[in-house]
C-alpha positions in Angstrom: -16.6 -6.7 12.8 -12.9 -6.0 13.0 -9.7 -6.3 11.1 -8.0 -9.6 10.3 -4.3 -9.1 9.7 -1.7 -11.7 8.4 1.9 -11.2 7.4 3.6 -13.8 5.3 7.3 -14.2 4.6 8.0 -14.4 0.9 11.7 -15.2 1.4 11.2 -18.4 3.4 7.7 -19.2 2.4 6.2 -19.2 5.9 4.1 -17.0 8.2 6.0 -13.9 9.4 6.0 -14.3 13.2 7.0 -11.5 15.6 6.4 -8.6 13.2 5.5 -5.5 15.1 2.5 -3.6 13.7 0.7 -0.5 14.6 -2.8 0.6 13.7 -3.4 4.3 13.1 -6.6 6.3 12.5 -6.8 9.6 10.6 -8.4 12.5 12.4 -8.4 16.0 10.9 -5.4 15.3 8.8 -3.3 13.7 11.6 -2.5 10.0 12.1 -3.3 9.0 15.7 -2.1 5.7 17.2 -5.1 3.3 17.7 -3.2 0.2 18.8 0.0 -1.8 18.6 0.5 -5.6 18.3 2.9 -8.3 17.1 2.1 -11.1 14.8 1.8 -14.6 16.3 3.4 -17.8 15.0 0.9 -17.9 12.2 1.7 -14.3 11.2 -1.6 -13.1 12.5 -2.8 -10.2 14.6 -5.8 -11.6 16.4 -6.5 -8.7 18.8 -8.3 -6.6 16.2 -10.6 -9.3 14.8 -13.6 -8.9 17.2 -13.1 -5.2 17.8 -15.5 -2.5 16.6 -13.8 0.4 14.7 -15.2 3.8 13.7 -15.7 4.5 10.0 -12.8 6.4 8.4 -9.3 6.2 7.1 -6.8 3.8 8.8 -3.4 2.5 8.1 -1.4 -0.4 9.4 2.4 0.0 9.6 4.4 -3.2 9.5 7.9 -2.9 10.9 9.6 -5.0 8.3 13.2 -3.8 8.9 13.2 -5.1 12.5 11.8 -8.4 11.3 14.4 -9.0 8.6 17.3 -7.7 10.7 16.3 -10.4 13.3 16.7 -13.0 10.5 20.2 -11.6 9.6 18.9 -10.0 6.4 18.8 -6.4 5.0 15.5 -5.0 3.7 14.8 -2.2 1.3 11.7 -1.1 3.1 12.1 -0.3 6.8 8.4 -0.2 7.2 5.4 -1.1 5.0 2.3 1.0 5.2 -1.1 -0.3 4.1 -3.8 2.5 4.1 -7.4 1.6 3.8 -10.9 3.0 4.4 -13.3 1.5 7.0 -16.6 2.0 5.2 -19.0 0.7 7.9 -18.6 -0.1 11.6 -20.3 -3.5 11.1 -17.9 -4.7 8.3 -15.0 -7.0 8.8 -11.8 -6.6 6.7 -8.9 -8.8 5.9 -5.4 -7.5 5.2 -2.7 -9.9 4.1 0.9 -8.8 3.5 3.5 -10.8 1.6 6.8 -9.3 2.4 10.3 -10.0 1.3 13.6 -8.1 1.5 13.1 -6.1 -1.7 9.4 -6.3 -2.5 6.0 -6.7 -0.9 2.4 -7.3 -2.0 -0.8 -6.4 -0.1 -4.3 -7.9 -0.3 -7.3 -6.1 1.1 -10.8 -7.7 1.2 -14.0 -7.8 3.1 -14.9 -10.8 5.4 -18.5 -9.7 5.5 
């Protein structure tokens, strides 16, 4: 159960530590804040791993601009949004984001 999140820095080839992220859940066409977190030294959000989430549409918003400004860099994407569907409350999902100043790549997979 839960969502395993990791952000990786494609500029420096290391985990992206201290990236602020927020989890939102869609309800009747509106995005509602579910939780906020910050990546640890391994670029991971561990708080959501063992949590049970309702089925439905979710999105994770990575605050990439704040992260890169903190490194003295400018970024094309001020935030990166990964939207996904939680199919079953018993499933566990993995989301990895490789971010750089002018591009990003996201991976979504099941841990079940």
